[in-house]
C-alpha positions in Angstrom: 26.4 7.1 -28.3 25.7 8.7 -24.7 25.3 7.0 -22.0 22.3 8.2 -19.8 23.0 7.5 -15.6 20.6 7.3 -13.4 19.9 6.3 -9.7 16.8 4.5 -10.0 15.8 3.8 -6.2 17.6 6.5 -4.1 17.4 4.9 -0.5 16.1 1.1 -0.3 17.6 0.7 3.4 19.6 1.6 6.3 20.6 -0.6 9.0 21.7 0.3 12.4 25.5 -0.6 13.1 28.0 0.1 16.3 26.3 2.2 18.5 24.6 4.8 16.2 21.1 3.4 17.4 20.1 7.3 18.9 21.2 8.9 15.8 18.3 9.7 13.1 19.0 9.3 9.6 17.7 11.4 7.3 16.8 10.9 3.5 19.1 14.2 2.7 21.9 12.4 4.4 21.6 9.3 2.3 20.8 11.2 -0.9 24.0 13.0 -0.3 26.3 9.8 0.0 24.4 8.4 -3.4 24.8 11.5 -5.0 28.8 11.4 -4.6 28.3 7.5 -5.5 26.8 8.7 -8.7 29.6 11.4 -9.1 32.4 8.7 -8.8 30.5 6.1 -11.2 28.7 8.5 -13.5 32.2 9.8 -15.5 30.8 9.8 -19.1 34.2 9.4 -21.0 35.2 6.4 -18.8 31.2 4.8 -18.9 31.7 5.2 -22.9 35.3 4.0 -23.1 33.9 0.8 -20.9 30.4 0.5 -22.6 28.9 -0.6 -19.7 25.1 -1.0 -19.3 23.1 -2.8 -17.3 21.3 -2.6 -13.4 23.7 -3.0 -10.0 22.0 -3.3 -6.4 24.7 -1.5 -4.4 25.4 -1.9 -0.8 27.9 0.6 0.6 29.2 1.5 4.4 30.7 4.7 5.2 33.2 4.5 8.4 34.3 7.0 10.7 36.5 8.6 8.7 33.9 9.2 5.8 35.6 6.5 3.6 33.0 4.1 1.7 33.5 0.8 1.8 31.4 -1.7 -0.8 29.6 -4.5 0.7 27.5 -5.9 -1.9 27.4 -5.5 -5.6 24.6 -7.5 -7.7 24.6 -7.7 -11.3 24.8 -9.7 -14.1 27.3 -7.7 -15.7 30.6 -8.4 -14.4 32.3 -5.5 -16.3 29.9 -2.8 -14.5 30.7 -4.4 -11.1 34.2 -4.3 -11.3 33.7 -0.6 -12.3 31.3 0.3 -9.6 33.8 -1.5 -6.9 36.9 0.5 -8.4 35.1 3.8 -8.3 33.7 3.6 -4.9 35.9 1.4 -2.8 37.8 3.6 -0.1 36.6 7.0 -1.9 36.0 9.8 0.9 33.0 11.4 1.3 31.6 14.1 3.4 28.8 12.9 6.2 26.9 13.6 8.8 27.5 11.6 12.1 23.9 10.2 11.4 25.5 7.9 8.6 28.7 6.8 10.4 28.7 3.0 10.5 25.3 3.0 8.6 24.8 0.5 5.4 22.8 2.3 2.5 21.5 0.3 -0.2 20.6 1.6 -3.7 20.1 0.3 -7.0 21.7 2.2 -9.7 20.8 2.0 -13.5 23.4 2.6 -16.5 21.7 2.7 -19.6 23.1 3.2 -23.3 20.9 6.0 -25.4 21.4 7.5 -28.8 
């Protein structure tokens, strides 16, 4: 059984934080962070072994060093939440200055298919 991994809503919201009010955040910047998250979470072998599926509302923040921090994961599947938190927290990504200190929220779907 293969697992189909999709990101349903790419970028839902971005909020301002810590003096970045004057920098414009682009959809391209947000999409690059979400693509990094998809690569971290979407390892096919791990998803197969865990047998996870479901939907999660994920909120992360990227610090000055490009390190991602999980602010919230809302889902009914504890194993999916644990996998998301363990995969993202502390992972380093390359981001533009416009995303430093900002929060990015998106909906993540993991669906099992035959």
